[in-house]
N, C-alpha and C positions, 0 to 999 in steps of 0.2 A: 469440556473446558474447564480448568481448574481456576476457582475464583480466590481472590485475597483482598482484604478490605485496606484501603489506603485512603484516610480522612473520610469523606463522605461519598466516595466513588468506589464502586466494586471493578476491579480490574479483572481480567481474564488472561490466563495463558490460552492461546488460540492453538488448538491441537491440529495439526496438517494430517488428514486422513489420506495416506497414500495407497488405500484400496479402492478409491473412487474410480469410476470408468475414466475420467478425465486424467488422473494421476497415472493410471495404467498407460494411458495413451501417451503421455509425455514420456513415461518411462521407456517405450520402446521406438519412440520417434527420433529422427536425428535432430541436432540442435536447431537447424534451420526450420524443420517441422513443428519443433515444440514452440518457437516463436510465433508462428502463424497461428496454431492451435490456441495459444494463450491470448494472442490478440482478438481473435475471434471470439473466444469466450467472453473476453471483458466487454466488447462492443455488442454482443449479443444478449449478455445476461446481467451485466453490472452497471451499464452506462446510465447515467442519471445523477441526481442530486442525493447525498447521503449526510446524515447529521453525526456529527462527533458528539462526545460525551458532554463537552462544554457548550454545546448548542450551535457551534459554527457549522454552517451549510458547506458541504464539500462536494464539488463536481467531480464526476469520474467520467472522461471522455477519451476522445482519440489522442489529445496530446500526452497524457499521462500513459495511456495504454501503450503507445508507441515507445515512449521513453523507457517504460518498465520491461517491455517484451523485446527491445532491440538489445538488451544487455546479453552478455555471455554468462550471467549468474544463473545457474540452475536453481538456486534458491528463490530468487525472484519469480521464475516461471512457476515454480511450484507453490508459491503464495498468490497467484493469480485468482484463483476462486475464492480467497478468503480476504480480498481487498475491501469489501463492504464491512467485515468484522474488524479488519485492521483500523478502519476510520472510526468505527463504533466503540472500539474498546481500547483505543490508545490515550496516552497521556500527553496532554499540552506541555511542551517544554519551553517554548519562547518564540519570539519574533526575530528575523533577521532583516535589517533594512539594506537596500541596495544603493550603490552610489548613484546609479542611473537607471532609467526605466530599459529593461532588457528588450531585445526584438520580439520576445513572445508576449510581451506587454505586462510582464511581472514588475511590480514596484518594490516588493518584498516577499518574504517567505515566511510561513509559520512552521514550526517542527513539531512533530508529536511522535512518542516512542510507543511501540507495542511489542509485546512479548508473544512468540510463537514456539511451538514444539514441533520439531520434525523428527521422528523416529524418538531417540533418546536425549537429543540435544535441544536445548532451550536456546533462542536466539533473541535478541532485541533489535528490532527494525525501526529505523527512523523514517518516518512519512514527511517528505518535503512537499509542503502546500504552497503553490504559487497563488499570490494575491495581486490581483491587478489595480488599476486606479479607481475602478468602482467598487472596490472591496470584494470583488467576487473570488471565490477560493476553488481551486482546482488541483486535485492530487497530481502532481508533478513526477515524483520519482519515489524509490525505496532506497535509501543509502544514508549512511552504511548500514550494514547488516553484520552483526558479530555475535560471537558465543557468549552466553551470560556465564 
């Protein structure tokens, strides 16, 4: 991971290692199998509460795992083993209020940006954090994702 200092926080470019066993499984799996592998990995290895650099406690569970892994985005699948690092090393960008409570219980969203390197390309990833009426925060999705 490459570090750069921005005010009082050390940001990192999270480097995706494409040579891990899981990444190699993604490489040979069909898109449907990739989604299942990623979902299973999140639920078995990453589920729970994680702390963002600004102290916000962000829960990673089935709602976010489902949203992230049911996408056709290969980048999202490749990032699944790094979700905790994305939470930990992301920069808070702001809050978005909703005009009404959504069916999933969110009343607003917090947005964080993180940088990741896949191969030689650096991407900026926006973490969408759903916040319910009790102020509980949950990783909901990763979008947009764009080249830096």
